[in-house]
C-alpha positions, -999 to 999 in steps of 0.1 A, spaced: 125 158 122 143 137 96 129 125 63 137 92 46 126 88 10 127 55 -9 117 46 -44 106 11 -55 93 -5 -86 71 -36 -86 65 -56 -118 31 -72 -119 16 -93 -148 -17 -75 -145 -28 -46 -167 -24 -12 -150 -61 -3 -149 -70 -36 -133 -42 -34 -108 -51 2 -100 -87 -8 -94 -78 -37 -71 -51 -19 -51 -67 16 -49 -105 13 -54 -115 -22 -43 -89 -27 -15 -115 -31 12 -131 -62 -5 -103 -77 -24 -73 -77 0 -90 -96 28 -102 -121 1 -67 -124 -15 -47 -124 17 -69 -138 45 -39 -151 63 -25 -116 66 -55 -92 64 -85 -97 86 -104 -66 74 -102 -33 56 -129 -7 60 -135 30 55 -141 46 89 -145 82 76 -152 96 42 -165 84 9 -134 68 -7 -119 100 -21 -92 123 -8 -95 128 30 -110 93 35 -96 73 65 -93 35 61 -85 11 89 -68 -22 80 -69 -49 106 -42 -76 103 -45 -112 112 -36 -121 148 1 -129 154 15 -103 130 39 -75 141 14 -50 128 -21 -54 142 -37 -24 125 -30 6 103 -49 37 95 -45 53 61 -56 87 49 -61 89 11 -43 120 -1 -50 119 -39 -66 95 -64 -65 100 -101 -82 72 -121 -74 87 -154 -37 89 -148 -36 58 -125 -20 76 -96 -28 71 -60 -13 84 -28 -21 78 9 -5 85 42 -1 59 70 -13 81 99 -15 55 127 -2 20 133 11 0 163 47 -1 150 72 27 151 47 50 167 74 65 189 97 71 159 76 79 128 50 107 125 36 95 92 46 77 60 33 90 26 31 66 -3 28 78 -39 19 52 -66 20 54 -103 8 24 -124 24 22 -159 20 -4 -186 47 -28 -197 51 -40 -233 39 -74 -223 6 -62 -210 14 -60 -173 23 -31 -150 50 -15 -132 39 1 -99 63 30 -92 62 39 -55 78 67 -36 76 63 2 85 92 24 90 86 61 87 115 85 108 107 115 99 122 149 125 144 167 158 126 169 144 91 166 165 68 143 151 45 117 175 27 94 168 31 57 180 -5 50 155 -18 76 126 -1 58 138 -11 24 143 -48 33 112 -54 54 86 -32 38 99 -34 3 96 -72 5 62 -71 21 49 -48 -7 64 -70 -34 47 -100 -17 14 -81 -17 16 -74 -54 26 -110 -62 -5 -122 -43 -27 -98 -63 -10 -110 -95 -16 -146 -86 -53 -139 -78 -59 -123 -112 -40 -149 -131 -61 -176 -114 -93 -155 -119 -89 -135 -152 -125 -124 -152 -124 -110 -117 
């Protein structure tokens, strides 16, 4: 089994605590509202929202990814850290065992945030996944997600 690790940083003009709350604690209600053209629903299917919880995200029809199941690994509201594993999805299922995402939300001098994310891909057997493909496709999608969250909070500062 091979392992691919990527590190990304996403700048967002939203305070870290608010971004953490939206991305980590209120994902089930906020993301379908913010991105209805991409996310049909997000729901907890097992657990109480803490570590061990399983969440299923169903994407809008016509997307390459129709669903994904995440397992929350750790959540620390005080230190604004959050990690989850992608444990099931309809893409790369023959090549990737799981993907673990670790997030740390830190403040910027301007009052916004930097989300520092480490993604670790656990590759099955001798399957091949190109690091550049992951970086290009999923890095851009995550950047787009954070920009949509940013736009929502800039348009709705009291949300």
